[in-house]
PQR file of N, CA, C, O and H, with PARSE charges and radii, in Angstrom:
ATOM      1  N   UNK A   1      15.021   9.562  -6.760 -0.4000 1.5000
ATOM      2  CA  UNK A   1      13.875   9.310  -5.918 -0.0000 2.0000
ATOM      3  C   UNK A   1      13.910  10.308  -4.765  0.5500 1.7000
ATOM      4  O   UNK A   1      14.931  10.448  -4.092 -0.5500 1.4000
ATOM      5  N   UNK A   2      12.829  10.979  -4.546 -0.4000 1.5000
ATOM      6  CA  UNK A   2      12.719  11.915  -3.437 -0.0000 2.0000
ATOM      7  C   UNK A   2      11.978  11.264  -2.279  0.5500 1.7000
ATOM      8  O   UNK A   2      10.945  10.617  -2.455 -0.5500 1.4000
ATOM      9  H   UNK A   2      12.000  10.865  -5.093  0.4000 1.0000
ATOM     10  N   UNK A   3      12.536  11.454  -1.090 -0.4000 1.5000
ATOM     11  CA  UNK A   3      11.899  10.946   0.124 -0.0000 2.0000
ATOM     12  C   UNK A   3      11.693  12.127   1.051  0.5500 1.7000
ATOM     13  O   UNK A   3      12.637  12.859   1.347 -0.5500 1.4000
ATOM     14  H   UNK A   3      13.375  11.980  -0.947  0.4000 1.0000
ATOM     15  N   UNK A   4      10.474  12.315   1.509 -0.4000 1.5000
ATOM     16  CA  UNK A   4      10.138  13.411   2.404 -0.0000 2.0000
ATOM     17  C   UNK A   4      10.821  13.204   3.753  0.5500 1.7000
ATOM     18  O   UNK A   4      10.586  12.203   4.431 -0.5500 1.4000
ATOM     19  H   UNK A   4       9.708  11.719   1.269  0.4000 1.0000
ATOM     20  N   UNK A   5      11.670  14.161   4.134 -0.4000 1.5000
ATOM     21  CA  UNK A   5      12.352  14.076   5.427 -0.0000 2.0000
ATOM     22  C   UNK A   5      11.772  15.047   6.434  0.5500 1.7000
ATOM     23  O   UNK A   5      12.368  15.280   7.486 -0.5500 1.4000
ATOM     24  H   UNK A   5      11.861  14.973   3.583  0.4000 1.0000
ATOM     25  N   UNK A   6      10.617  15.615   6.127 -0.4000 1.5000
ATOM     26  CA  UNK A   6       9.976  16.568   7.036 -0.0000 2.0000
ATOM     27  C   UNK A   6       9.714  15.903   8.384  0.5500 1.7000
ATOM     28  O   UNK A   6       9.212  14.781   8.453 -0.5500 1.4000
ATOM     29  H   UNK A   6      10.133  15.426   5.273  0.4000 1.0000
ATOM     30  N   UNK A   7      10.056  16.604   9.432 -0.4000 1.5000
ATOM     31  CA  UNK A   7       9.829  16.089  10.776 -0.0000 2.0000
ATOM     32  C   UNK A   7      10.950  15.220  11.307  0.5500 1.7000
ATOM     33  O   UNK A   7      10.927  14.833  12.476 -0.5500 1.4000
ATOM     34  H   UNK A   7      10.464  17.515   9.376  0.4000 1.0000
ATOM     35  N   UNK A   8      11.937  14.902  10.472 -0.4000 1.5000
ATOM     36  CA  UNK A   8      13.090  14.114  10.926 -0.0000 2.0000
ATOM     37  C   UNK A   8      14.186  15.104  11.289  0.5500 1.7000
ATOM     38  O   UNK A   8      14.733  15.785  10.421 -0.5500 1.4000
ATOM     39  H   UNK A   8      11.957  15.216   9.522  0.4000 1.0000
ATOM     40  N   UNK A   9      14.497  15.178  12.563 -0.4000 1.5000
ATOM     41  CA  UNK A   9      15.445  16.179  13.036 -0.0000 2.0000
ATOM     42  C   UNK A   9      16.890  15.856  12.659  0.5500 1.7000
ATOM     43  O   UNK A   9      17.621  16.726  12.186 -0.5500 1.4000
ATOM     44  H   UNK A   9      14.053  14.625  13.268  0.4000 1.0000
ATOM     45  N   UNK A  10      17.290  14.633  12.863 -0.4000 1.5000
ATOM     46  CA  UNK A  10      18.700  14.286  12.679 -0.0000 2.0000
ATOM     47  C   UNK A  10      18.804  12.840  12.213  0.5500 1.7000
ATOM     48  O   UNK A  10      18.476  11.920  12.963 -0.5500 1.4000
ATOM     49  H   UNK A  10      16.696  13.926  13.247  0.4000 1.0000
ATOM     50  N   UNK A  11      19.259  12.636  10.984 -0.4000 1.5000
ATOM     51  CA  UNK A  11      19.352  11.276  10.458 -0.0000 2.0000
ATOM     52  C   UNK A  11      20.570  10.528  10.994  0.5500 1.7000
ATOM     53  O   UNK A  11      20.759   9.354  10.676 -0.5500 1.4000
ATOM     54  H   UNK A  11      19.526  13.384  10.376  0.4000 1.0000
ATOM     55  N   UNK A  12      21.394  11.186  11.797 -0.4000 1.5000
ATOM     56  CA  UNK A  12      22.538  10.497  12.394 -0.0000 2.0000
ATOM     57  C   UNK A  12      22.145   9.736  13.651  0.5500 1.7000
ATOM     58  O   UNK A  12      22.934   8.942  14.164 -0.5500 1.4000
ATOM     59  H   UNK A  12      21.241  12.140  12.055  0.4000 1.0000
ATOM     60  N   UNK A  13      20.946   9.964  14.150 -0.4000 1.5000
ATOM     61  CA  UNK A  13      20.484   9.235  15.331 -0.0000 2.0000
ATOM     62  C   UNK A  13      19.784   7.961  14.889  0.5500 1.7000
ATOM     63  O   UNK A  13      19.352   7.848  13.741 -0.5500 1.4000
ATOM     64  H   UNK A  13      20.305  10.609  13.734  0.4000 1.0000
ATOM     65  N   UNK A  14      19.674   7.022  15.780 -0.4000 1.5000
ATOM     66  CA  UNK A  14      18.979   5.781  15.459 -0.0000 2.0000
ATOM     67  C   UNK A  14      17.537   6.020  15.052  0.5500 1.7000
ATOM     68  O   UNK A  14      17.051   5.428  14.089 -0.5500 1.4000
ATOM     69  H   UNK A  14      20.024   7.114  16.712  0.4000 1.0000
ATOM     70  N   UNK A  15      16.852   6.885  15.784 -0.4000 1.5000
ATOM     71  CA  UNK A  15      15.443   7.153  15.492 -0.0000 2.0000
ATOM     72  C   UNK A  15      15.281   7.862  14.152  0.5500 1.7000
ATOM     73  O   UNK A  15      14.406   7.502  13.365 -0.5500 1.4000
ATOM     74  H   UNK A  15      17.247   7.366  16.567  0.4000 1.0000
ATOM     75  N   UNK A  16      16.099   8.848  13.890 -0.4000 1.5000
ATOM     76  CA  UNK A  16      16.008   9.585  12.635 -0.0000 2.0000
ATOM     77  C   UNK A  16      16.327   8.703  11.440  0.5500 1.7000
ATOM     78  O   UNK A  16      15.620   8.731  10.433 -0.5500 1.4000
ATOM     79  H   UNK A  16      16.810   9.141  14.529  0.4000 1.0000
ATOM     80  N   UNK A  17      17.385   7.925  11.552 -0.4000 1.5000
ATOM     81  CA  UNK A  17      17.769   7.027  10.465 -0.0000 2.0000
ATOM     82  C   UNK A  17      16.697   5.974  10.230  0.5500 1.7000
ATOM     83  O   UNK A  17      16.403   5.627   9.086 -0.5500 1.4000
ATOM     84  H   UNK A  17      17.960   7.902  12.370  0.4000 1.0000
ATOM     85  N   UNK A  18      16.117   5.469  11.299 -0.4000 1.5000
ATOM     86  CA  UNK A  18      15.049   4.466  11.182 -0.0000 2.0000
ATOM     87  C   UNK A  18      13.839   5.053  10.466  0.5500 1.7000
ATOM     88  O   UNK A  18      13.237   4.395   9.618 -0.5500 1.4000
ATOM     89  H   UNK A  18      16.355   5.751  12.228  0.4000 1.0000
ATOM     90  N   UNK A  19      13.488   6.273  10.801 -0.4000 1.5000
ATOM     91  CA  UNK A  19      12.334   6.921  10.162 -0.0000 2.0000
ATOM     92  C   UNK A  19      12.570   7.111   8.662  0.5500 1.7000
ATOM     93  O   UNK A  19      11.673   6.869   7.854 -0.5500 1.4000
ATOM     94  H   UNK A  19      13.978   6.808  11.490  0.4000 1.0000
ATOM     95  N   UNK A  20      13.762   7.539   8.297 -0.4000 1.5000
ATOM     96  CA  UNK A  20      14.079   7.707   6.874 -0.0000 2.0000
ATOM     97  C   UNK A  20      14.057   6.347   6.173  0.5500 1.7000
ATOM     98  O   UNK A  20      13.555   6.246   5.054 -0.5500 1.4000
ATOM     99  H   UNK A  20      14.491   7.736   8.954  0.4000 1.0000
ATOM    100  N   UNK A  21      14.587   5.311   6.803 -0.4000 1.5000
ATOM    101  CA  UNK A  21      14.580   3.972   6.208 -0.0000 2.0000
ATOM    102  C   UNK A  21      13.148   3.486   5.974  0.5500 1.7000
ATOM    103  O   UNK A  21      12.863   2.878   4.943 -0.5500 1.4000
ATOM    104  H   UNK A  21      14.995   5.394   7.712  0.4000 1.0000
ATOM    105  N   UNK A  22      12.263   3.745   6.910 -0.4000 1.5000
ATOM    106  CA  UNK A  22      10.856   3.357   6.763 -0.0000 2.0000
ATOM    107  C   UNK A  22      10.235   4.094   5.578  0.5500 1.7000
ATOM    108  O   UNK A  22       9.494   3.506   4.791 -0.5500 1.4000
ATOM    109  H   UNK A  22      12.495   4.239   7.748  0.4000 1.0000
ATOM    110  N   UNK A  23      10.541   5.372   5.460 -0.4000 1.5000
ATOM    111  CA  UNK A  23       9.996   6.155   4.356 -0.0000 2.0000
ATOM    112  C   UNK A  23      10.534   5.683   3.006  0.5500 1.7000
ATOM    113  O   UNK A  23       9.791   5.620   2.026 -0.5500 1.4000
ATOM    114  H   UNK A  23      11.143   5.850   6.100  0.4000 1.0000
ATOM    115  N   UNK A  24      11.821   5.354   2.955 -0.4000 1.5000
ATOM    116  CA  UNK A  24      12.409   4.832   1.711 -0.0000 2.0000
ATOM    117  C   UNK A  24      11.753   3.515   1.338  0.5500 1.7000
ATOM    118  O   UNK A  24      11.391   3.310   0.180 -0.5500 1.4000
ATOM    119  H   UNK A  24      12.424   5.405   3.750  0.4000 1.0000
ATOM    120  N   UNK A  25      11.595   2.618   2.306 -0.4000 1.5000
ATOM    121  CA  UNK A  25      10.966   1.320   2.040 -0.0000 2.0000
ATOM    122  C   UNK A  25       9.545   1.504   1.527  0.5500 1.7000
ATOM    123  O   UNK A  25       9.123   0.813   0.599 -0.5500 1.4000
ATOM    124  H   UNK A  25      11.888   2.785   3.247  0.4000 1.0000
ATOM    125  N   UNK A  26       8.814   2.421   2.119 -0.4000 1.5000
ATOM    126  CA  UNK A  26       7.446   2.679   1.684 -0.0000 2.0000
ATOM    127  C   UNK A  26       7.416   3.212   0.249  0.5500 1.7000
ATOM    128  O   UNK A  26       6.598   2.794  -0.571 -0.5500 1.4000
ATOM    129  H   UNK A  26       9.156   2.983   2.872  0.4000 1.0000
ATOM    130  N   UNK A  27       8.314   4.128  -0.023 -0.4000 1.5000
ATOM    131  CA  UNK A  27       8.378   4.706  -1.378 -0.0000 2.0000
ATOM    132  C   UNK A  27       8.757   3.649  -2.403  0.5500 1.7000
ATOM    133  O   UNK A  27       8.160   3.594  -3.479 -0.5500 1.4000
ATOM    134  H   UNK A  27       8.978   4.467   0.643  0.4000 1.0000
ATOM    135  N   UNK A  28       9.737   2.807  -2.090 -0.4000 1.5000
ATOM    136  CA  UNK A  28      10.160   1.757  -3.014 -0.0000 2.0000
ATOM    137  C   UNK A  28       9.055   0.723  -3.228  0.5500 1.7000
ATOM    138  O   UNK A  28       8.882   0.219  -4.338 -0.5500 1.4000
ATOM    139  H   UNK A  28      10.222   2.852  -1.216  0.4000 1.0000
ATOM    140  N   UNK A  29       8.315   0.409  -2.178 -0.4000 1.5000
ATOM    141  CA  UNK A  29       7.197  -0.529  -2.313 -0.0000 2.0000
ATOM    142  C   UNK A  29       6.161   0.034  -3.274  0.5500 1.7000
ATOM    143  O   UNK A  29       5.573  -0.697  -4.071 -0.5500 1.4000
ATOM    144  H   UNK A  29       8.455   0.819  -1.276  0.4000 1.0000
ATOM    145  N   UNK A  30       5.946   1.335  -3.190 -0.4000 1.5000
ATOM    146  CA  UNK A  30       4.990   1.994  -4.086 -0.0000 2.0000
ATOM    147  C   UNK A  30       5.498   2.000  -5.534  0.5500 1.7000
ATOM    148  O   UNK A  30       4.710   1.835  -6.466 -0.5500 1.4000
ATOM    149  H   UNK A  30       6.424   1.930  -2.543  0.4000 1.0000
ATOM    150  N   UNK A  31       6.799   2.186  -5.724 -0.4000 1.5000
ATOM    151  CA  UNK A  31       7.371   2.275  -7.078 -0.0000 2.0000
ATOM    152  C   UNK A  31       7.549   0.921  -7.750  0.5500 1.7000
ATOM    153  O   UNK A  31       7.572   0.836  -8.978 -0.5500 1.4000
ATOM    154  H   UNK A  31       7.439   2.320  -4.967  0.4000 1.0000
ATOM    155  N   UNK A  32       7.676  -0.140  -6.954 -0.4000 1.5000
ATOM    156  CA  UNK A  32       7.770  -1.478  -7.523 -0.0000 2.0000
ATOM    157  C   UNK A  32       9.173  -2.065  -7.495  0.5500 1.7000
ATOM    158  O   UNK A  32      10.136  -1.399  -7.113 -0.5500 1.4000
ATOM    159  H   UNK A  32       7.658  -0.071  -5.957  0.4000 1.0000
ATOM    160  N   UNK A  33       9.272  -3.346  -7.913 -0.4000 1.5000
ATOM    161  CA  UNK A  33      10.530  -4.078  -7.790 -0.0000 2.0000
ATOM    162  C   UNK A  33      11.668  -3.524  -8.649  0.5500 1.7000
ATOM    163  O   UNK A  33      12.824  -3.567  -8.227 -0.5500 1.4000
ATOM    164  H   UNK A  33       8.491  -3.887  -8.222  0.4000 1.0000
ATOM    165  N   UNK A  34      11.372  -3.010  -9.830 -0.4000 1.5000
ATOM    166  CA  UNK A  34      12.442  -2.471 -10.685 -0.0000 2.0000
ATOM    167  C   UNK A  34      13.109  -1.282 -10.009  0.5500 1.7000
ATOM    168  O   UNK A  34      14.335  -1.163 -10.019 -0.5500 1.4000
ATOM    169  H   UNK A  34      10.433  -2.974 -10.172  0.4000 1.0000
ATOM    170  N   UNK A  35      12.308  -0.409  -9.425 -0.4000 1.5000
ATOM    171  CA  UNK A  35      12.863   0.743  -8.716 -0.0000 2.0000
ATOM    172  C   UNK A  35      13.653   0.301  -7.489  0.5500 1.7000
ATOM    173  O   UNK A  35      14.691   0.886  -7.178 -0.5500 1.4000
ATOM    174  H   UNK A  35      11.313  -0.506  -9.417  0.4000 1.0000
ATOM    175  N   UNK A  36      13.173  -0.722  -6.793 -0.4000 1.5000
ATOM    176  CA  UNK A  36      13.871  -1.208  -5.601 -0.0000 2.0000
ATOM    177  C   UNK A  36      15.244  -1.770  -5.972  0.5500 1.7000
ATOM    178  O   UNK A  36      16.228  -1.515  -5.278 -0.5500 1.4000
ATOM    179  H   UNK A  36      12.330  -1.196  -7.046  0.4000 1.0000
ATOM    180  N   UNK A  37      15.310  -2.528  -7.057 -0.4000 1.5000
ATOM    181  CA  UNK A  37      16.595  -3.089  -7.505 -0.0000 2.0000
ATOM    182  C   UNK A  37      17.524  -1.970  -7.954  0.5500 1.7000
ATOM    183  O   UNK A  37      18.710  -1.985  -7.624 -0.5500 1.4000
ATOM    184  H   UNK A  37      14.511  -2.735  -7.620  0.4000 1.0000
ATOM    185  N   UNK A  38      17.008  -1.008  -8.696 -0.4000 1.5000
ATOM    186  CA  UNK A  38      17.825   0.127  -9.146 -0.0000 2.0000
ATOM    187  C   UNK A  38      18.374   0.909  -7.957  0.5500 1.7000
ATOM    188  O   UNK A  38      19.543   1.293  -7.939 -0.5500 1.4000
ATOM    189  H   UNK A  38      16.045  -0.995  -8.964  0.4000 1.0000
ATOM    190  N   UNK A  39      17.517   1.139  -6.968 -0.4000 1.5000
ATOM    191  CA  UNK A  39      17.956   1.844  -5.761 -0.0000 2.0000
ATOM    192  C   UNK A  39      19.063   1.065  -5.067  0.5500 1.7000
ATOM    193  O   UNK A  39      20.077   1.643  -4.677 -0.5500 1.4000
ATOM    194  H   UNK A  39      16.567   0.828  -6.982  0.4000 1.0000
ATOM    195  N   UNK A  40      18.878  -0.231  -4.909 -0.4000 1.5000
ATOM    196  CA  UNK A  40      19.862  -1.060  -4.216 -0.0000 2.0000
ATOM    197  C   UNK A  40      21.207  -1.047  -4.940  0.5500 1.7000
ATOM    198  O   UNK A  40      22.255  -0.951  -4.300 -0.5500 1.4000
ATOM    199  H   UNK A  40      18.054  -0.701  -5.226  0.4000 1.0000
ATOM    200  N   UNK A  41      21.182  -1.143  -6.267 -0.4000 1.5000
ATOM    201  CA  UNK A  41      22.424  -1.126  -7.033 -0.0000 2.0000
ATOM    202  C   UNK A  41      23.139   0.215  -6.905  0.5500 1.7000
ATOM    203  O   UNK A  41      24.358   0.260  -6.739 -0.5500 1.4000
ATOM    204  H   UNK A  41      20.331  -1.221  -6.786  0.4000 1.0000
ATOM    205  N   UNK A  42      22.386   1.295  -6.980 -0.4000 1.5000
ATOM    206  CA  UNK A  42      22.974   2.631  -6.854 -0.0000 2.0000
ATOM    207  C   UNK A  42      23.520   2.844  -5.447  0.5500 1.7000
ATOM    208  O   UNK A  42      24.608   3.397  -5.281 -0.5500 1.4000
ATOM    209  H   UNK A  42      21.396   1.258  -7.115  0.4000 1.0000
ATOM    210  N   UNK A  43      22.789   2.417  -4.451 -0.4000 1.5000
ATOM    211  CA  UNK A  43      23.229   2.554  -3.064 -0.0000 2.0000
ATOM    212  C   UNK A  43      24.533   1.786  -2.833  0.5500 1.7000
ATOM    213  O   UNK A  43      25.449   2.289  -2.182 -0.5500 1.4000
ATOM    214  H   UNK A  43      21.905   1.968  -4.585  0.4000 1.0000
ATOM    215  N   UNK A  44      24.609   0.585  -3.360 -0.4000 1.5000
ATOM    216  CA  UNK A  44      25.821  -0.229  -3.220 -0.0000 2.0000
ATOM    217  C   UNK A  44      27.003   0.429  -3.936  0.5500 1.7000
ATOM    218  O   UNK A  44      28.116   0.446  -3.411 -0.5500 1.4000
ATOM    219  H   UNK A  44      23.865   0.176  -3.888  0.4000 1.0000
ATOM    220  N   UNK A  45      26.764   0.967  -5.128 -0.4000 1.5000
ATOM    221  CA  UNK A  45      27.829   1.633  -5.879 -0.0000 2.0000
ATOM    222  C   UNK A  45      28.345   2.851  -5.121  0.5500 1.7000
ATOM    223  O   UNK A  45      29.556   3.038  -5.003 -0.5500 1.4000
ATOM    224  H   UNK A  45      25.860   0.953  -5.555  0.4000 1.0000
ATOM    225  N   UNK A  46      27.451   3.671  -4.613 -0.4000 1.5000
ATOM    226  CA  UNK A  46      27.875   4.851  -3.859 -0.0000 2.0000
ATOM    227  C   UNK A  46      28.636   4.461  -2.593  0.5500 1.7000
ATOM    228  O   UNK A  46      29.607   5.119  -2.218 -0.5500 1.4000
ATOM    229  H   UNK A  46      26.467   3.520  -4.708  0.4000 1.0000
ATOM    230  N   UNK A  47      28.197   3.396  -1.943 -0.4000 1.5000
ATOM    231  CA  UNK A  47      28.914   2.923  -0.765 -0.0000 2.0000
ATOM    232  C   UNK A  47      30.321   2.472  -1.107  0.5500 1.7000
ATOM    233  O   UNK A  47      31.266   2.772  -0.376 -0.5500 1.4000
ATOM    234  H   UNK A  47      27.409   2.861  -2.248  0.4000 1.0000
ATOM    235  N   UNK A  48      30.469   1.759  -2.204 -0.4000 1.5000
ATOM    236  CA  UNK A  48      31.788   1.284  -2.631 -0.0000 2.0000
ATOM    237  C   UNK A  48      32.686   2.456  -3.018  0.5500 1.7000
ATOM    238  O   UNK A  48      33.872   2.467  -2.691 -0.5500 1.4000
ATOM    239  H   UNK A  48      29.702   1.515  -2.798  0.4000 1.0000
ATOM    240  N   UNK A  49      32.125   3.435  -3.708 -0.4000 1.5000
ATOM    241  CA  UNK A  49      32.912   4.598  -4.118 -0.0000 2.0000
ATOM    242  C   UNK A  49      33.355   5.448  -2.926  0.5500 1.7000
ATOM    243  O   UNK A  49      34.405   6.089  -2.975 -0.5500 1.4000
ATOM    244  H   UNK A  49      31.162   3.427  -3.974  0.4000 1.0000
ATOM    245  N   UNK A  50      32.568   5.454  -1.876 -0.4000 1.5000
ATOM    246  CA  UNK A  50      32.900   6.282  -0.717 -0.0000 2.0000
ATOM    247  C   UNK A  50      33.942   5.628   0.190  0.5500 1.7000
ATOM    248  O   UNK A  50      34.434   6.260   1.125 -0.5500 1.4000
ATOM    249  H   UNK A  50      31.715   4.933  -1.836  0.4000 1.0000
ATOM    250  N   UNK A  51      34.274   4.390  -0.078 -0.4000 1.5000
ATOM    251  CA  UNK A  51      35.201   3.660   0.783 -0.0000 2.0000
ATOM    252  C   UNK A  51      36.623   3.856   0.259  0.5500 1.7000
ATOM    253  O   UNK A  51      37.167   2.989  -0.424 -0.5500 1.4000
ATOM    254  H   UNK A  51      33.874   3.877  -0.838  0.4000 1.0000
ATOM    255  N   UNK A  52      37.215   5.000   0.584 -0.4000 1.5000
ATOM    256  CA  UNK A  52      38.604   5.233   0.174 -0.0000 2.0000
ATOM    257  C   UNK A  52      39.344   6.009   1.269  0.5500 1.7000
ATOM    258  O   UNK A  52      38.727   6.566   2.177 -0.5500 1.4000
ATOM    259  H   UNK A  52      36.773   5.705   1.139  0.4000 1.0000
ATOM    260  N   UNK A  53      40.652   6.034   1.167 -0.4000 1.5000
ATOM    261  CA  UNK A  53      41.488   6.621   2.208 -0.0000 2.0000
ATOM    262  C   UNK A  53      41.279   8.120   2.368  0.5500 1.7000
ATOM    263  O   UNK A  53      41.374   8.636   3.481 -0.5500 1.4000
ATOM    264  H   UNK A  53      41.154   5.582   0.430  0.4000 1.0000
ATOM    265  N   UNK A  54      40.993   8.836   1.270 -0.4000 1.5000
ATOM    266  CA  UNK A  54      40.776  10.284   1.391 -0.0000 2.0000
ATOM    267  C   UNK A  54      39.568  10.583   2.266  0.5500 1.7000
ATOM    268  O   UNK A  54      39.625  11.465   3.122 -0.5500 1.4000
ATOM    269  H   UNK A  54      40.915   8.417   0.366  0.4000 1.0000
ATOM    270  N   UNK A  55      38.500   9.872   2.062 -0.4000 1.5000
ATOM    271  CA  UNK A  55      37.304  10.101   2.883 -0.0000 2.0000
ATOM    272  C   UNK A  55      37.510   9.633   4.322  0.5500 1.7000
ATOM    273  O   UNK A  55      37.038  10.280   5.257 -0.5500 1.4000
ATOM    274  H   UNK A  55      38.454   9.155   1.366  0.4000 1.0000
ATOM    275  N   UNK A  56      38.206   8.522   4.502 -0.4000 1.5000
ATOM    276  CA  UNK A  56      38.501   8.055   5.848 -0.0000 2.0000
ATOM    277  C   UNK A  56      39.358   9.097   6.584  0.5500 1.7000
ATOM    278  O   UNK A  56      39.133   9.381   7.761 -0.5500 1.4000
ATOM    279  H   UNK A  56      38.589   7.996   3.742  0.4000 1.0000
ATOM    280  N   UNK A  57      40.348   9.661   5.869 -0.4000 1.5000
ATOM    281  CA  UNK A  57      41.196  10.689   6.472 -0.0000 2.0000
ATOM    282  C   UNK A  57      40.414  11.920   6.860  0.5500 1.7000
ATOM    283  O   UNK A  57      40.615  12.481   7.937 -0.5500 1.4000
ATOM    284  H   UNK A  57      40.531   9.430   4.913  0.4000 1.0000
ATOM    285  N   UNK A  58      39.514  12.345   5.976 -0.4000 1.5000
ATOM    286  CA  UNK A  58      38.683  13.515   6.269 -0.0000 2.0000
ATOM    287  C   UNK A  58      37.790  13.236   7.476  0.5500 1.7000
ATOM    288  O   UNK A  58      37.660  14.081   8.363 -0.5500 1.4000
ATOM    289  H   UNK A  58      39.350  11.889   5.101  0.4000 1.0000
ATOM    290  N   UNK A  59      37.181  12.066   7.511 -0.4000 1.5000
ATOM    291  CA  UNK A  59      36.314  11.710   8.649 -0.0000 2.0000
ATOM    292  C   UNK A  59      37.122  11.680   9.953  0.5500 1.7000
ATOM    293  O   UNK A  59      36.644  12.111  11.002 -0.5500 1.4000
ATOM    294  H   UNK A  59      37.286  11.380   6.791  0.4000 1.0000
ATOM    295  N   UNK A  60      38.328  11.175   9.866 -0.4000 1.5000
ATOM    296  CA  UNK A  60      39.216  11.113  11.043 -0.0000 2.0000
ATOM    297  C   UNK A  60      39.478  12.516  11.569  0.5500 1.7000
ATOM    298  O   UNK A  60      39.405  12.758  12.774 -0.5500 1.4000
ATOM    299  H   UNK A  60      38.716  10.825   9.014  0.4000 1.0000
ATOM    300  N   UNK A  61      39.784  13.443  10.660 -0.4000 1.5000
ATOM    301  CA  UNK A  61      40.056  14.826  11.086 -0.0000 2.0000
ATOM    302  C   UNK A  61      38.792  15.511  11.605  0.5500 1.7000
ATOM    303  O   UNK A  61      38.850  16.253  12.585 -0.5500 1.4000
ATOM    304  H   UNK A  61      39.843  13.246   9.681  0.4000 1.0000
ATOM    305  N   UNK A  62      37.671  15.271  10.966 -0.4000 1.5000
ATOM    306  CA  UNK A  62      36.427  15.932  11.360 -0.0000 2.0000
ATOM    307  C   UNK A  62      35.925  15.460  12.713  0.5500 1.7000
ATOM    308  O   UNK A  62      35.264  16.217  13.425 -0.5500 1.4000
ATOM    309  H   UNK A  62      37.625  14.668  10.169  0.4000 1.0000
ATOM    310  N   UNK A  63      36.228  14.224  13.078 -0.4000 1.5000
ATOM    311  CA  UNK A  63      35.752  13.704  14.356 -0.0000 2.0000
ATOM    312  C   UNK A  63      36.794  13.829  15.464  0.5500 1.7000
ATOM    313  O   UNK A  63      36.604  13.309  16.563 -0.5500 1.4000
ATOM    314  H   UNK A  63      36.765  13.609  12.500  0.4000 1.0000
ATOM    315  N   UNK A  64      37.885  14.515  15.174 -0.4000 1.5000
ATOM    316  CA  UNK A  64      38.884  14.773  16.191 -0.0000 2.0000
ATOM    317  C   UNK A  64      39.824  13.602  16.443  0.5500 1.7000
ATOM    318  O   UNK A  64      40.455  13.523  17.497 -0.5500 1.4000
ATOM    319  H   UNK A  64      38.039  14.938  14.280  0.4000 1.0000
ATOM    320  N   UNK A  65      39.916  12.703  15.487 -0.4000 1.5000
ATOM    321  CA  UNK A  65      40.861  11.605  15.612 -0.0000 2.0000
ATOM    322  C   UNK A  65      40.274  10.422  16.148  0.5500 1.7000
ATOM    323  O   UNK A  65      40.959   9.412  16.309 -0.5500 1.4000
ATOM    324  H   UNK A  65      39.404  12.767  14.631  0.4000 1.0000
TER
END
């Protein structure tokens, strides 16, 4: 699923992340419930896969401890 991020400067800020979330919700509403469930399952899977010590260690080093 492609979501237009034009005009969003930084998704790490509250405003940028909120704008992207609004756009995702709008896109999913347009695509219907099957797409929304598929998106949610994929998002949850990616979140679970990203929760490991190697990534935590990298984040720790990248943010200066």
